[in-house]
All heavy atoms as a GROMACS GRO file, in nm:
protein
  519
    1MET      N    1  14.888  12.006   4.892
    1MET     CA    2  14.954  12.043   5.016
    1MET      C    3  15.014  12.184   5.006
    1MET      O    4  14.996  12.264   5.094
    1MET     CB    5  15.062  11.939   5.047
    1MET     CG    6  15.150  11.975   5.161
    1MET     SD    7  15.072  11.927   5.314
    1MET     CE    8  15.202  11.950   5.425
    2ILE      N    9  15.085  12.212   4.898
    2ILE     CA   10  15.147  12.344   4.880
    2ILE      C   11  15.039  12.450   4.871
    2ILE      O   12  15.055  12.560   4.925
    2ILE     CB   13  15.235  12.344   4.754
    2ILE    CG1   14  15.342  12.239   4.767
    2ILE    CG2   15  15.289  12.482   4.727
    2ILE    CD1   16  15.481  12.281   4.784
    3ARG      N   17  14.931  12.419   4.804
    3ARG     CA   18  14.822  12.517   4.791
    3ARG      C   19  14.765  12.551   4.929
    3ARG      O   20  14.735  12.667   4.957
    3ARG     CB   21  14.713  12.463   4.701
    3ARG     CG   22  14.601  12.561   4.682
    3ARG     CD   23  14.499  12.514   4.585
    3ARG     NE   24  14.397  12.617   4.573
    3ARG     CZ   25  14.293  12.611   4.496
    3ARG    NH1   26  14.276  12.505   4.421
    3ARG    NH2   27  14.208  12.706   4.492
    4HIS      N   28  14.751  12.452   5.016
    4HIS     CA   29  14.700  12.476   5.151
    4HIS      C   30  14.794  12.568   5.228
    4HIS      O   31  14.748  12.658   5.300
    4HIS     CB   32  14.683  12.344   5.226
    4HIS     CG   33  14.579  12.255   5.169
    4HIS    ND1   34  14.445  12.285   5.174
    4HIS    CD2   35  14.589  12.137   5.104
    4HIS    CE1   36  14.376  12.189   5.115
    4HIS    NE2   37  14.462  12.098   5.070
    5LEU      N   38  14.922  12.547   5.214
    5LEU     CA   39  15.020  12.633   5.281
    5LEU      C   40  15.012  12.776   5.228
    5LEU      O   41  15.022  12.872   5.305
    5LEU     CB   42  15.161  12.577   5.263
    5LEU     CG   43  15.189  12.445   5.334
    5LEU    CD1   44  15.328  12.394   5.297
    5LEU    CD2   45  15.176  12.460   5.483
    6LYS      N   46  14.996  12.790   5.097
    6LYS     CA   47  14.986  12.924   5.038
    6LYS      C   48  14.861  12.995   5.087
    6LYS      O   49  14.865  13.114   5.120
    6LYS     CB   50  14.985  12.914   4.885
    6LYS     CG   51  14.962  13.047   4.816
    6LYS     CD   52  15.066  13.072   4.712
    6LYS     CE   53  15.041  13.198   4.632
    6LYS     NZ   54  15.050  13.321   4.705
    7VAL      N   55  14.749  12.924   5.094
    7VAL     CA   56  14.624  12.983   5.143
    7VAL      C   57  14.641  13.026   5.289
    7VAL      O   58  14.600  13.136   5.328
    7VAL     CB   59  14.507  12.883   5.128
    7VAL    CG1   60  14.384  12.930   5.203
    7VAL    CG2   61  14.475  12.863   4.980
    8ALA      N   62  14.704  12.941   5.370
    8ALA     CA   63  14.726  12.974   5.511
    8ALA      C   64  14.817  13.096   5.524
    8ALA      O   65  14.791  13.186   5.605
    8ALA     CB   66  14.786  12.855   5.584
    9ARG      N   67  14.923  13.101   5.444
    9ARG     CA   68  15.016  13.214   5.451
    9ARG      C   69  14.947  13.343   5.408
    9ARG      O   70  14.963  13.447   5.471
    9ARG     CB   71  15.137  13.189   5.362
    9ARG     CG   72  15.238  13.302   5.373
    9ARG     CD   73  15.359  13.279   5.283
    9ARG     NE   74  15.461  13.378   5.303
    9ARG     CZ   75  15.456  13.503   5.261
    9ARG    NH1   76  15.350  13.547   5.197
    9ARG    NH2   77  15.555  13.587   5.284
   10ASN      N   78  14.872  13.336   5.300
   10ASN     CA   79  14.801  13.456   5.252
   10ASN      C   80  14.704  13.509   5.358
   10ASN      O   81  14.693  13.630   5.378
   10ASN     CB   82  14.727  13.426   5.122
   10ASN     CG   83  14.820  13.409   5.004
   10ASN    OD1   84  14.938  13.442   5.011
   10ASN    ND2   85  14.768  13.356   4.896
   11GLY      N   86  14.635  13.418   5.425
   11GLY     CA   87  14.544  13.459   5.532
   11GLY      C   88  14.617  13.524   5.648
   11GLY      O   89  14.570  13.623   5.706
   12THR      N   90  14.733  13.470   5.681
   12THR     CA   91  14.813  13.525   5.790
   12THR      C   92  14.865  13.664   5.754
   12THR      O   93  14.860  13.756   5.836
   12THR     CB   94  14.931  13.431   5.820
   12THR    OG1   95  14.880  13.302   5.853
   12THR    CG2   96  15.016  13.484   5.934
   13VAL      N   97  14.914  13.681   5.633
   13VAL     CA   98  14.963  13.811   5.589
   13VAL      C   99  14.850  13.914   5.590
   13VAL      O  100  14.868  14.028   5.635
   13VAL     CB  101  15.028  13.801   5.450
   13VAL    CG1  102  15.057  13.937   5.391
   13VAL    CG2  103  15.155  13.718   5.457
   14LYS      N  104  14.734  13.874   5.545
   14LYS     CA  105  14.619  13.966   5.542
   14LYS      C  106  14.580  14.006   5.684
   14LYS      O  107  14.552  14.123   5.711
   14LYS     CB  108  14.501  13.899   5.471
   14LYS     CG  109  14.383  13.990   5.453
   14LYS     CD  110  14.274  13.922   5.373
   14LYS     CE  111  14.154  14.014   5.357
   14LYS     NZ  112  14.047  13.953   5.279
   15ALA      N  113  14.577  13.911   5.777
   15ALA     CA  114  14.542  13.940   5.915
   15ALA      C  115  14.644  14.033   5.981
   15ALA      O  116  14.608  14.126   6.054
   15ALA     CB  117  14.529  13.811   5.995
   16ARG      N  118  14.772  14.009   5.952
   16ARG     CA  119  14.877  14.094   6.008
   16ARG      C  120  14.865  14.237   5.954
   16ARG      O  121  14.879  14.333   6.029
   16ARG     CB  122  15.013  14.034   5.971
   16ARG     CG  123  15.129  14.108   6.025
   16ARG     CD  124  15.257  14.038   5.989
   16ARG     NE  125  15.372  14.116   6.028
   16ARG     CZ  126  15.496  14.078   6.012
   16ARG    NH1  127  15.522  13.961   5.958
   16ARG    NH2  128  15.595  14.155   6.050
   17THR      N  129  14.840  14.249   5.826
   17THR     CA  130  14.824  14.381   5.765
   17THR      C  131  14.704  14.453   5.824
   17THR      O  132  14.713  14.572   5.860
   17THR     CB  133  14.808  14.368   5.613
   17THR    OG1  134  14.923  14.302   5.560
   17THR    CG2  135  14.792  14.503   5.547
   18GLN      N  136  14.594  14.383   5.839
   18GLN     CA  137  14.474  14.444   5.895
   18GLN      C  138  14.495  14.485   6.041
   18GLN      O  139  14.445  14.589   6.084
   18GLN     CB  140  14.354  14.349   5.884
   18GLN     CG  141  14.224  14.413   5.926
   18GLN     CD  142  14.190  14.536   5.843
   18GLN    OE1  143  14.201  14.534   5.722
   18GLN    NE2  144  14.150  14.643   5.909
   19ALA      N  145  14.569  14.406   6.116
   19ALA     CA  146  14.598  14.442   6.255
   19ALA      C  147  14.679  14.571   6.262
   19ALA      O  148  14.653  14.658   6.347
   19ALA     CB  149  14.673  14.328   6.324
   20MET      N  150  14.775  14.588   6.172
   20MET     CA  151  14.855  14.711   6.172
   20MET      C  152  14.771  14.830   6.130
   20MET      O  153  14.784  14.939   6.187
   20MET     CB  154  14.976  14.694   6.079
   20MET     CG  155  15.071  14.812   6.082
   20MET     SD  156  15.132  14.861   6.246
   20MET     CE  157  15.231  14.722   6.289
   21VAL      N  158  14.683  14.813   6.033
   21VAL     CA  159  14.594  14.921   5.991
   21VAL      C  160  14.504  14.963   6.107
   21VAL      O  161  14.485  15.081   6.134
   21VAL     CB  162  14.510  14.878   5.868
   21VAL    CG1  163  14.397  14.975   5.841
   21VAL    CG2  164  14.599  14.864   5.746
   22THR      N  165  14.451  14.865   6.180
   22THR     CA  166  14.365  14.894   6.295
   22THR      C  167  14.442  14.966   6.404
   22THR      O  168  14.393  15.064   6.462
   22THR     CB  169  14.305  14.762   6.350
   22THR    OG1  170  14.232  14.699   6.247
   22THR    CG2  171  14.216  14.789   6.469
   23LEU      N  172  14.564  14.921   6.433
   23LEU     CA  173  14.646  14.986   6.535
   23LEU      C  174  14.673  15.131   6.498
   23LEU      O  175  14.658  15.222   6.581
   23LEU     CB  176  14.778  14.911   6.553
   23LEU     CG  177  14.877  14.971   6.651
   23LEU    CD1  178  14.817  14.981   6.790
   23LEU    CD2  179  15.004  14.889   6.653
   24LYS      N  180  14.710  15.156   6.375
   24LYS     CA  181  14.738  15.294   6.332
   24LYS      C  182  14.613  15.380   6.333
   24LYS      O  183  14.619  15.499   6.362
   24LYS     CB  184  14.806  15.294   6.196
   24LYS     CG  185  14.950  15.243   6.205
   24LYS     CD  186  15.024  15.258   6.077
   24LYS     CE  187  15.169  15.214   6.097
   24LYS     NZ  188  15.251  15.245   5.982
   25ALA      N  189  14.497  15.320   6.304
   25ALA     CA  190  14.372  15.396   6.310
   25ALA      C  191  14.339  15.433   6.454
   25ALA      O  192  14.286  15.542   6.480
   25ALA     CB  193  14.259  15.314   6.248
   26LEU      N  194  14.369  15.345   6.547
   26LEU     CA  195  14.344  15.375   6.688
   26LEU      C  196  14.434  15.486   6.740
   26LEU      O  197  14.396  15.560   6.831
   26LEU     CB  198  14.365  15.250   6.774
   26LEU     CG  199  14.257  15.145   6.765
   26LEU    CD1  200  14.299  15.019   6.840
   26LEU    CD2  201  14.126  15.198   6.822
   27LEU      N  202  14.552  15.500   6.683
   27LEU     CA  203  14.645  15.603   6.729
   27LEU      C  204  14.591  15.744   6.707
   27LEU      O  205  14.635  15.837   6.772
   27LEU     CB  206  14.780  15.587   6.659
   27LEU     CG  207  14.857  15.461   6.696
   27LEU    CD1  208  14.988  15.456   6.618
   27LEU    CD2  209  14.883  15.452   6.844
   28VAL      N  210  14.496  15.757   6.618
   28VAL     CA  211  14.437  15.889   6.592
   28VAL      C  212  14.363  15.940   6.715
   28VAL      O  213  14.357  16.060   6.739
   28VAL     CB  214  14.341  15.881   6.471
   28VAL    CG1  215  14.266  16.010   6.450
   28VAL    CG2  216  14.418  15.844   6.346
   29THR      N  217  14.311  15.849   6.797
   29THR     CA  218  14.228  15.889   6.911
   29THR      C  219  14.300  15.890   7.045
   29THR      O  220  14.239  15.922   7.146
   29THR     CB  221  14.106  15.794   6.922
   29THR    OG1  222  14.153  15.662   6.948
   29THR    CG2  223  14.023  15.797   6.796
   30VAL      N  224  14.427  15.854   7.048
   30VAL     CA  225  14.498  15.853   7.176
   30VAL      C  226  14.529  15.995   7.220
   30VAL      O  227  14.534  16.088   7.138
   30VAL     CB  228  14.628  15.769   7.170
   30VAL    CG1  229  14.599  15.626   7.135
   30VAL    CG2  230  14.729  15.828   7.077
   31PRO      N  231  14.553  16.015   7.350
   31PRO     CA  232  14.587  16.149   7.399
   31PRO      C  233  14.713  16.203   7.331
   31PRO      O  234  14.803  16.127   7.294
   31PRO     CB  235  14.612  16.127   7.548
   31PRO     CG  236  14.538  16.002   7.582
   31PRO     CD  237  14.541  15.918   7.458
   32ASP      N  238  14.718  16.335   7.317
   32ASP     CA  239  14.829  16.400   7.248
   32ASP      C  240  14.965  16.364   7.308
   32ASP      O  241  15.061  16.342   7.235
   32ASP     CB  242  14.813  16.553   7.250
   32ASP     CG  243  14.700  16.599   7.161
   32ASP    OD1  244  14.668  16.528   7.064
   32ASP    OD2  245  14.644  16.706   7.189
   33GLU      N  246  14.973  16.357   7.441
   33GLU     CA  247  15.102  16.330   7.504
   33GLU      C  248  15.157  16.193   7.463
   33GLU      O  249  15.277  16.177   7.445
   33GLU     CB  250  15.089  16.337   7.656
   33GLU     CG  251  14.987  16.239   7.711
   33GLU     CD  252  14.941  16.273   7.852
   33GLU    OE1  253  14.934  16.391   7.885
   33GLU    OE2  254  14.912  16.178   7.926
   34LEU      N  255  15.069  16.096   7.444
   34LEU     CA  256  15.112  15.964   7.399
   34LEU      C  257  15.139  15.964   7.249
   34LEU      O  258  15.238  15.907   7.203
   34LEU     CB  259  15.007  15.858   7.434
   34LEU     CG  260  15.037  15.716   7.389
   34LEU    CD1  261  15.167  15.665   7.449
   34LEU    CD2  262  14.922  15.624   7.427
   35ARG      N  263  15.054  16.029   7.173
   35ARG     CA  264  15.068  16.032   7.028
   35ARG      C  265  15.202  16.093   6.987
   35ARG      O  266  15.264  16.051   6.890
   35ARG     CB  267  14.953  16.110   6.965
   35ARG     CG  268  14.946  16.092   6.815
   35ARG     CD  269  14.830  16.160   6.748
   35ARG     NE  270  14.708  16.157   6.825
   35ARG     CZ  271  14.636  16.266   6.854
   35ARG    NH1  272  14.673  16.384   6.814
   35ARG    NH2  273  14.525  16.256   6.925
   36GLN      N  274  15.250  16.191   7.063
   36GLN     CA  275  15.377  16.257   7.030
   36GLN      C  276  15.497  16.165   7.050
   36GLN      O  277  15.603  16.189   6.993
   36GLN     CB  278  15.393  16.383   7.113
   36GLN     CG  279  15.294  16.491   7.076
   36GLN     CD  280  15.298  16.609   7.172
   36GLN    OE1  281  15.370  16.608   7.271
   36GLN    NE2  282  15.218  16.711   7.143
   37GLN      N  283  15.480  16.060   7.129
   37GLN     CA  284  15.591  15.967   7.155
   37GLN      C  285  15.601  15.857   7.049
   37GLN      O  286  15.700  15.787   7.042
   37GLN     CB  287  15.571  15.899   7.291
   37GLN     CG  288  15.570  15.994   7.407
   37GLN     CD  289  15.529  15.924   7.535
   37GLN    OE1  290  15.529  15.802   7.543
   37GLN    NE2  291  15.493  16.002   7.635
   38LEU      N  292  15.499  15.842   6.966
   38LEU     CA  293  15.492  15.727   6.876
   38LEU      C  294  15.535  15.749   6.732
   38LEU      O  295  15.569  15.651   6.665
   38LEU     CB  296  15.349  15.670   6.878
   38LEU     CG  297  15.300  15.625   7.015
   38LEU    CD1  298  15.155  15.582   7.008
   38LEU    CD2  299  15.387  15.515   7.071
   39PRO      N  300  15.535  15.871   6.678
   39PRO     CA  301  15.572  15.883   6.537
   39PRO      C  302  15.716  15.840   6.511
   39PRO      O  303  15.803  15.857   6.595
   39PRO     CB  304  15.556  16.030   6.505
   39PRO     CG  305  15.500  16.096   6.623
   39PRO     CD  306  15.502  15.998   6.736
   40GLY      N  307  15.737  15.783   6.396
   40GLY     CA  308  15.872  15.746   6.356
   40GLY      C  309  15.916  15.609   6.406
   40GLY      O  310  16.025  15.565   6.372
   41LEU      N  311  15.834  15.542   6.487
   41LEU     CA  312  15.871  15.410   6.535
   41LEU      C  313  15.850  15.307   6.423
   41LEU      O  314  15.757  15.320   6.344
   41LEU     CB  315  15.786  15.370   6.656
   41LEU     CG  316  15.806  15.450   6.784
   41LEU    CD1  317  15.710  15.399   6.891
   41LEU    CD2  318  15.949  15.440   6.833
   42SER      N  319  15.934  15.206   6.422
   42SER     CA  320  15.914  15.098   6.327
   42SER      C  321  15.788  15.019   6.367
   42SER      O  322  15.736  15.038   6.478
   42SER     CB  323  16.035  15.004   6.327
   42SER     OG  324  16.042  14.935   6.452
   43LYS      N  325  15.742  14.932   6.280
   43LYS     CA  326  15.622  14.854   6.310
   43LYS      C  327  15.640  14.773   6.438
   43LYS      O  328  15.554  14.771   6.525
   43LYS     CB  329  15.586  14.762   6.194
   43LYS     CG  330  15.533  14.833   6.074
   43LYS     CD  331  15.500  14.734   5.964
   43LYS     CE  332  15.451  14.807   5.840
   43LYS     NZ  333  15.420  14.715   5.731
   44MET      N  334  15.753  14.704   6.450
   44MET     CA  335  15.776  14.620   6.567
   44MET      C  336  15.791  14.704   6.693
   44MET      O  337  15.741  14.667   6.799
   44MET     CB  338  15.900  14.532   6.548
   44MET     CG  339  15.877  14.418   6.450
   44MET     SD  340  15.731  14.317   6.484
   44MET     CE  341  15.768  14.250   6.643
   45ALA      N  342  15.858  14.818   6.684
   45ALA     CA  343  15.873  14.906   6.800
   45ALA      C  344  15.737  14.961   6.843
   45ALA      O  345  15.707  14.972   6.962
   45ALA     CB  346  15.970  15.019   6.769
   46LEU      N  347  15.653  14.996   6.747
   46LEU     CA  348  15.519  15.045   6.776
   46LEU      C  349  15.436  14.936   6.844
   46LEU      O  350  15.368  14.962   6.944
   46LEU     CB  351  15.450  15.091   6.647
   46LEU     CG  352  15.309  15.146   6.661
   46LEU    CD1  353  15.308  15.270   6.749
   46LEU    CD2  354  15.252  15.178   6.525
   47ILE      N  355  15.444  14.814   6.796
   47ILE     CA  356  15.371  14.703   6.856
   47ILE      C  357  15.418  14.679   6.999
   47ILE      O  358  15.338  14.664   7.092
   47ILE     CB  359  15.386  14.575   6.771
   47ILE    CG1  360  15.312  14.593   6.638
   47ILE    CG2  361  15.337  14.452   6.845
   47ILE    CD1  362  15.344  14.487   6.536
   48GLU      N  363  15.550  14.677   7.020
   48GLU     CA  364  15.604  14.655   7.153
   48GLU      C  365  15.564  14.767   7.249
   48GLU      O  366  15.529  14.741   7.364
   48GLU     CB  367  15.755  14.641   7.147
   48GLU     CG  368  15.800  14.512   7.081
   48GLU     CD  369  15.950  14.506   7.058
   48GLU    OE1  370  16.023  14.598   7.103
   48GLU    OE2  371  15.995  14.409   6.996
   49ARG      N  372  15.568  14.890   7.201
   49ARG     CA  373  15.531  15.005   7.285
   49ARG      C  374  15.384  14.998   7.324
   49ARG      O  375  15.348  15.015   7.439
   49ARG     CB  376  15.560  15.133   7.209
   49ARG     CG  377  15.509  15.257   7.273
   49ARG     CD  378  15.605  15.306   7.377
   49ARG     NE  379  15.558  15.438   7.416
   49ARG     CZ  380  15.549  15.477   7.541
   49ARG    NH1  381  15.589  15.400   7.636
   49ARG    NH2  382  15.503  15.596   7.569
   50CYS      N  383  15.298  14.969   7.228
   50CYS     CA  384  15.154  14.962   7.256
   50CYS      C  385  15.119  14.840   7.340
   50CYS      O  386  15.026  14.846   7.420
   50CYS     CB  387  15.076  14.962   7.125
   50CYS     SG  388  15.084  15.120   7.039
   51ALA      N  389  15.193  14.731   7.325
   51ALA     CA  390  15.167  14.611   7.405
   51ALA      C  391  15.196  14.637   7.552
   51ALA      O  392  15.137  14.573   7.640
   51ALA     CB  393  15.251  14.494   7.354
   52GLY      N  394  15.285  14.731   7.582
   52GLY     CA  395  15.320  14.761   7.720
   52GLY      C  396  15.228  14.862   7.786
   52GLY      O  397  15.243  14.890   7.904
   53LEU      N  398  15.131  14.915   7.714
   53LEU     CA  399  15.041  15.015   7.772
   53LEU      C  400  14.936  14.947   7.859
   53LEU      O  401  14.884  14.842   7.826
   53LEU     CB  402  14.972  15.095   7.662
   53LEU     CG  403  15.064  15.179   7.574
   53LEU    CD1  404  14.984  15.243   7.462
   53LEU    CD2  405  15.134  15.286   7.656
   54ARG      N  406  14.905  15.010   7.970
   54ARG     CA  407  14.801  14.962   8.061
   54ARG      C  408  14.712  15.080   8.096
   54ARG      O  409  14.758  15.193   8.109
   54ARG     CB  410  14.862  14.905   8.189
   54ARG     CG  411  14.951  14.784   8.164
   54ARG     CD  412  14.869  14.665   8.116
   54ARG     NE  413  14.950  14.550   8.089
   54ARG     CZ  414  14.990  14.513   7.968
   54ARG    NH1  415  14.957  14.583   7.864
   54ARG    NH2  416  15.063  14.406   7.952
   55PRO      N  417  14.583  15.056   8.115
   55PRO     CA  418  14.494  15.166   8.152
   55PRO      C  419  14.527  15.217   8.291
   55PRO      O  420  14.559  15.139   8.381
   55PRO     CB  421  14.355  15.103   8.148
   55PRO     CG  422  14.377  14.957   8.161
   55PRO     CD  423  14.513  14.929   8.104
   56GLY      N  424  14.524  15.347   8.307
   56GLY     CA  425  14.547  15.409   8.436
   56GLY      C  426  14.414  15.441   8.502
   56GLY      O  427  14.308  15.399   8.455
   57PRO      N  428  14.418  15.517   8.609
   57PRO     CA  429  14.293  15.554   8.676
   57PRO      C  430  14.209  15.646   8.587
   57PRO      O  431  14.263  15.724   8.509
   57PRO     CB  432  14.340  15.625   8.802
   57PRO     CG  433  14.478  15.671   8.771
   57PRO     CD  434  14.534  15.572   8.674
   58VAL      N  435  14.080  15.639   8.602
   58VAL     CA  436  13.990  15.726   8.526
   58VAL      C  437  14.000  15.865   8.587
   58VAL      O  438  13.967  15.886   8.703
   58VAL     CB  439  13.845  15.674   8.530
   58VAL    CG1  440  13.753  15.770   8.456
   58VAL    CG2  441  13.837  15.535   8.470
   59THR      N  442  14.051  15.959   8.508
   59THR     CA  443  14.072  16.095   8.558
   59THR      C  444  13.986  16.198   8.487
   59THR      O  445  13.992  16.315   8.521
   59THR     CB  446  14.221  16.135   8.543
   59THR    OG1  447  14.256  16.124   8.405
   59THR    CG2  448  14.310  16.045   8.626
   60SER      N  449  13.910  16.153   8.389
   60SER     CA  450  13.827  16.246   8.315
   60SER      C  451  13.709  16.171   8.255
   60SER      O  452  13.712  16.049   8.246
   60SER     CB  453  13.907  16.315   8.204
   60SER     OG  454  13.935  16.223   8.102
   61PRO      N  455  13.607  16.243   8.210
   61PRO     CA  456  13.495  16.175   8.145
   61PRO      C  457  13.534  16.102   8.017
   61PRO      O  458  13.465  16.011   7.973
   61PRO     CB  459  13.398  16.289   8.112
   61PRO     CG  460  13.438  16.400   8.200
   61PRO     CD  461  13.584  16.384   8.227
   62ALA      N  462  13.647  16.139   7.958
   62ALA     CA  463  13.693  16.075   7.835
   62ALA      C  464  13.738  15.932   7.859
   62ALA      O  465  13.751  15.853   7.767
   62ALA     CB  466  13.805  16.156   7.772
   63GLY      N  467  13.767  15.896   7.982
   63GLY     CA  468  13.807  15.760   8.013
   63GLY      C  469  13.948  15.753   8.068
   63GLY      O  470  14.013  15.853   8.094
   64PRO      N  471  13.997  15.629   8.087
   64PRO     CA  472  14.129  15.612   8.145
   64PRO      C  473  14.241  15.656   8.052
   64PRO      O  474  14.227  15.649   7.931
   64PRO     CB  475  14.137  15.463   8.173
   64PRO     CG  476  14.042  15.401   8.078
   64PRO     CD  477  13.932  15.503   8.056
   65ARG      N  478  14.346  15.700   8.111
   65ARG     CA  479  14.467  15.734   8.036
   65ARG      C  480  14.556  15.612   8.030
   65ARG      O  481  14.568  15.539   8.128
   65ARG     CB  482  14.544  15.847   8.104
   65ARG     CG  483  14.468  15.976   8.110
   65ARG     CD  484  14.496  16.051   7.986
   65ARG     NE  485  14.429  16.180   7.991
   65ARG     CZ  486  14.419  16.258   7.889
   65ARG    NH1  487  14.468  16.220   7.774
   65ARG    NH2  488  14.359  16.372   7.898
   66SER      N  489  14.621  15.587   7.920
   66SER     CA  490  14.712  15.474   7.909
   66SER      C  491  14.848  15.516   7.962
   66SER      O  492  14.898  15.622   7.930
   66SER     CB  493  14.726  15.428   7.765
   66SER     OG  494  14.604  15.375   7.720
   67THR      N  495  14.906  15.429   8.045
   67THR     CA  496  15.038  15.457   8.099
   67THR      C  497  15.127  15.336   8.071
   67THR      O  498  15.078  15.224   8.065
   67THR     CB  499  15.031  15.480   8.252
   67THR    OG1  500  14.968  15.366   8.311
   67THR    CG2  501  14.952  15.605   8.285
   68PRO      N  502  15.257  15.362   8.054
   68PRO     CA  503  15.348  15.249   8.028
   68PRO      C  504  15.350  15.151   8.145
   68PRO      O  505  15.340  15.189   8.259
   68PRO     CB  506  15.484  15.315   8.009
   68PRO     CG  507  15.457  15.458   7.987
   68PRO     CD  508  15.325  15.488   8.050
   69CYS      N  509  15.363  15.026   8.112
   69CYS     CA  510  15.372  14.922   8.213
   69CYS      C  511  15.512  14.925   8.272
   69CYS      O  512  15.611  14.940   8.202
   69CYS     CB  513  15.345  14.787   8.149
   69CYS     SG  514  15.342  14.651   8.264
   70ALA      N  515  15.525  14.911   8.402
   70ALA     CA  516  15.656  14.917   8.470
   70ALA      C  517  15.735  14.791   8.450
   70ALA      O  518  15.696  14.690   8.417
   70ALA     CB  519  15.637  14.941   8.619
   0.00000   0.00000   0.00000
């Protein structure tokens, strides 16, 4: 039983770590105006900020701009 819990916890920690690595890798490609607002945020603040982003209207061939959710 304890071994099963340890395996489940290890998998969860690995998934959480990979999600943060993926999020930070995506930040490399965001528009400069948004990228300048994100440095120095804690992990939880970064997650909350990114969770509130919504796609805006398509204004360029590069695609939609992300805007904060109201």
